[in-house]
C-alpha positions as CSV (number, residue, x, y, z in Angstrom):
1,M,-3.5,7.4,-17.7
2,M,-1.7,10.7,-17.3
3,T,-1.5,11.2,-21.1
4,D,-5.3,11.8,-21.0
5,F,-4.5,15.1,-19.2
6,I,-1.7,16.4,-21.5
7,D,-2.6,19.6,-23.5
8,R,-5.6,20.4,-21.3
9,P,-5.5,23.9,-19.9
10,I,-4.0,24.1,-16.4
11,D,-6.8,25.1,-14.0
12,L,-8.6,23.9,-10.9
13,H,-10.5,21.3,-12.9
14,L,-7.3,19.7,-14.3
15,G,-5.6,19.6,-10.9
16,T,-8.7,18.0,-9.3
17,D,-9.1,15.5,-12.1
18,V,-5.5,14.4,-12.0
19,V,-5.4,14.0,-8.2
20,E,-8.7,12.2,-8.2
21,S,-7.6,9.9,-11.0
22,I,-4.4,9.0,-9.1
23,N,-6.2,8.5,-5.8
24,A,-8.7,6.2,-7.5
25,Y,-5.8,4.1,-8.9
26,L,-4.1,4.0,-5.5
27,H,-7.4,2.9,-3.9
28,K,-7.7,0.1,-6.5
29,L,-4.2,-1.1,-5.8
30,E,-5.0,-1.1,-2.1
31,E,-8.2,-3.1,-2.6
32,Q,-6.2,-5.6,-4.7
33,G,-3.7,-6.0,-1.9
34,A,-0.8,-4.6,-3.9
35,I,-0.1,-1.7,-1.6
36,N,-0.9,-0.7,2.0
37,G,-2.4,2.7,1.0
38,G,-1.5,5.9,-0.7
39,R,-2.6,9.4,-1.7
40,A,-1.9,12.2,-4.2
41,W,-2.1,15.9,-3.7
42,L,-1.1,19.1,-5.5
43,D,2.3,20.5,-4.3
44,E,1.8,24.2,-3.4
45,E,5.6,24.9,-3.2
46,L,6.4,23.5,-6.7
47,N,3.3,24.8,-8.4
48,T,4.4,28.4,-8.7
49,K,2.9,30.8,-11.1
50,E,6.0,30.5,-13.2
51,S,5.9,26.7,-13.3
52,L,2.1,26.7,-14.1
53,A,2.7,29.4,-16.8
54,A,5.3,27.1,-18.3
55,G,2.8,24.2,-18.5
56,N,4.2,22.2,-15.6
57,L,1.9,20.8,-12.9
58,Y,3.5,19.0,-9.9
59,I,1.6,16.4,-8.0
60,N,2.9,14.6,-4.9
61,V,2.2,10.9,-4.6
62,D,3.1,8.7,-1.6
63,F,2.2,5.1,-1.0
64,G,3.0,2.2,1.3
65,P,4.5,-0.7,-0.5
66,K,4.1,-4.3,0.6
67,S,7.4,-6.0,1.3
68,P,7.8,-9.5,-0.1
69,A,8.7,-12.2,2.5
70,Q,12.4,-12.8,2.1
71,T,13.0,-15.1,5.1
72,I,10.6,-17.2,7.2
73,T,12.3,-18.7,10.2
74,L,10.7,-21.4,12.3
75,M,11.7,-21.5,16.0
76,Y,11.4,-25.0,17.4
77,R,11.3,-25.9,21.1
78,I,11.0,-29.3,22.7
79,N,8.0,-29.4,25.0
80,N,7.6,-32.6,27.0
81,D,4.2,-31.6,28.3
82,Y,2.7,-33.1,25.1
83,T,4.4,-36.4,25.8
84,V,3.1,-36.4,29.4
85,E,-0.4,-35.7,28.2
86,A,-0.3,-38.5,25.6
87,L,1.0,-41.0,28.2
88,A,-1.6,-39.9,30.8
89,S,-4.4,-40.6,28.3
90,L,-2.9,-44.0,27.5
91,F,-2.8,-44.9,31.2
92,K,-6.4,-43.9,31.6
93,E,-7.5,-46.2,28.8
94,T,-5.8,-49.2,30.3
95,V,-7.2,-48.8,33.8
């Protein structure tokens, strides 16, 4: 959980630990079939010296969700070839 990282000093170790923790969680979700993949990384633009000095660490996370099936439509066609095959085998049996 992210609360495990609160109050730790912001340094390279903290950034690496948080990113690795999130990536491990995303990998677990992917293995469980809950998502299609994901990753976490430190955001260089948002992690300015001012934001870090204020105790704020920004981490980007993206992931590919799995969409639930909303509609399943079956497309039916009449194919008389099956009837012809069935009748052909019937005629072969009676000859």
